[in-house]
C-alpha positions in Angstrom: -66.7 -66.8 40.1 -70.3 -66.6 41.3 -73.4 -68.6 41.8 -75.4 -68.3 38.6 -78.9 -69.3 39.6 -81.4 -70.0 42.5 -81.7 -68.5 46.0 -78.0 -67.4 46.1 -77.7 -66.1 42.6 -74.9 -63.6 42.2 -73.1 -64.7 45.5 -69.4 -64.6 45.0 -67.4 -67.9 45.2 -63.9 -67.5 46.6 -61.1 -68.8 44.3 -58.1 -70.8 45.4 -54.8 -68.9 45.7 -52.7 -71.6 43.9 -52.9 -73.1 40.5 -53.3 -76.7 41.6 -57.1 -76.4 41.6 -59.1 -75.7 38.5 -62.4 -74.1 39.5 -65.4 -74.8 37.3 -65.9 -71.8 35.1 -69.2 -70.0 35.2 -69.9 -70.6 31.5 -69.2 -74.4 31.8 -71.4 -74.5 35.0 -74.2 -72.7 33.2 -74.0 -75.1 30.3 -74.2 -78.1 32.7 -77.3 -76.7 34.4 -78.9 -76.0 31.0 -78.4 -79.6 30.0 -79.8 -80.8 33.3 -82.9 -78.7 32.9 -83.6 -79.2 29.1 -82.2 -82.6 28.1 -84.7 -85.2 26.9 -82.1 -88.0 27.5 -82.7 -88.1 31.3 -85.0 -86.5 33.8 -83.3 -84.9 36.8 -84.8 -82.1 39.0 -82.1 -80.4 41.2 -84.8 -79.5 43.7 -84.9 -82.1 46.5 -82.1 -84.1 44.9 -79.2 -85.7 46.8 -75.9 -84.7 45.3 -72.4 -86.1 45.6 -69.7 -83.6 44.6 -66.4 -85.5 44.2 -63.1 -83.6 43.9 -65.1 -80.6 45.1 -62.4 -78.0 45.0 -63.9 -74.7 46.1 -67.4 -76.2 45.8 -68.7 -74.4 42.7 -71.0 -77.2 41.5 -72.3 -78.2 44.9 -72.9 -74.6 45.9 -74.9 -74.1 42.7 -77.0 -77.2 43.6 -77.7 -75.9 47.1 -78.7 -72.5 45.6 -81.2 -74.3 43.3 -82.9 -76.2 46.1 -81.0 -79.5 46.4 -82.0 -81.5 49.5 -78.4 -82.4 50.4 -74.9 -82.1 49.0 -71.9 -84.1 50.1 -68.6 -82.5 49.2 -65.5 -84.7 49.1 -62.2 -82.9 48.9 -58.9 -83.4 50.7 -56.4 -81.0 49.2 -55.3 -78.7 52.1 -54.8 -75.8 49.8 -58.5 -75.6 48.9 -60.4 -77.2 51.8 -60.5 -74.1 53.9 -61.8 -72.1 50.9 -64.6 -74.7 50.3 -65.6 -74.5 54.0 -65.6 -70.6 53.9 -67.7 -70.6 50.7 -70.2 -72.9 52.5 -70.3 -70.7 55.6 -70.8 -67.6 53.5 -74.2 -69.0 52.3 -75.5 -68.8 55.9 -78.0 -71.6 55.1 -79.2 -74.5 57.0 -76.8 -77.4 57.4 -78.0 -79.4 54.4 -74.5 -80.3 53.3 -71.5 -82.3 54.6 -67.8 -81.9 53.8 -65.7 -85.0 53.8 -61.9 -84.7 53.9 -60.9 -87.9 52.2 -58.6 -89.0 49.3 -60.7 -90.5 46.6 -57.6 -92.1 45.0 -57.3 -94.5 47.9 -59.8 -97.3 48.1 -63.0 -95.7 49.2 -66.2 -97.2 50.4 -68.9 -94.9 49.1 -71.6 -96.7 51.1 -70.0 -95.2 54.2 -70.4 -91.7 52.7 -73.9 -91.8 51.2 -76.8 -94.1 50.7 -78.3 -93.2 47.3 -77.8 -90.0 45.3 -79.4 -88.5 42.3 -76.4 -86.8 40.8 -72.7 -87.6 41.2 -70.4 -84.8 39.9 -66.8 -85.9 39.1 -64.3 -83.1 38.5 -60.9 -84.6 39.1 -57.6 -83.0 38.0 -57.3 -83.3 34.2 -54.3 -85.5 34.4 -55.9 -88.0 36.9 -55.9 -91.4 35.3 -57.7 -93.4 38.1 -61.2 -92.0 37.3 -62.4 -95.4 35.9 -61.5 -97.1 39.2 -63.7 -94.5 41.1 -66.6 -95.1 38.7 -66.2 -98.9 39.1 -66.4 -98.4 42.9 -69.5 -96.2 42.5 -71.1 -99.0 40.4 -70.1 -101.7 42.9 -71.4 -99.7 45.9 -74.7 -99.0 44.1 -75.0 -95.5 45.5 -76.6 -93.9 42.4 -80.4 -93.9 42.3 -82.1 -95.7 39.5 -82.8 -92.5 37.6 -79.5 -90.9 38.7 -76.7 -89.6 36.5 -73.0 -89.1 36.7 -71.6 -85.9 35.3 -67.9 -86.0 34.5 -65.8 -82.9 33.7 -62.6 -83.7 31.8 -60.1 -82.1 29.3 -61.6 -82.5 25.9 -58.5 -84.4 24.7 -58.6 -86.9 27.5 -59.5 -90.5 26.4 -60.6 -92.3 29.5 -61.5 -96.0 29.3 -64.6 -96.3 31.4 -66.4 -99.5 32.5 -68.9 -100.9 30.0 -71.6 -100.3 32.6 -71.2 -96.5 32.0 -73.4 -95.2 29.1 -72.7 -91.6 27.9 -76.1 -89.9 27.3 -74.9 -86.4 26.4 -71.4 -85.1 25.6 -70.7 -81.3 25.4 -67.5 -79.5 24.8 -66.7 -76.0 26.0 -63.2 -74.5 25.4 -60.7 -77.1 26.6 -63.2 -79.1 28.6 -65.8 -81.7 27.9 -68.8 -82.7 30.0 -70.2 -86.2 30.0 -73.6 -86.9 31.3 -73.7 -90.6 32.0 -75.9 -93.4 33.3 -74.8 -96.6 35.0 -76.5 -99.8 33.6 
């Protein structure tokens, strides 16, 4: 895995040693950033954005955002098998400290307002079998942490049939291999 664009383009991203974490593949990541750049369904500029990367894993999505000029990225991850790798990937960038790593379990009740005020992009990449994703999205909506023009990007297995809140509107849906990416807006 590597960073595919921006200031750190080509920089290697360390992989986890176990199979409990599913890193975001380069092709999927490239597709996400193409949609972000070219979609007419929403207007998001990564540069100067505030990003919340939930279930960060090794940090592939957030690292890409930092490389492309994001103002700040908050990484939330608590799996001990991957947290040291995430921190090592961040330290390998040798960049200013425009990020924060939070070691917290998102599946417990979480108060997002304590983590972040408003963000432009929330990236959700939970384990494919995770069924509590709608609860997390409801909490995001309740805490009102997404900016008015902000979007939520959800990475799931393409066969997964999540039942999301009616406040979540899917703007773009893309499928790549076994995954699907949903670009969503809260109403």
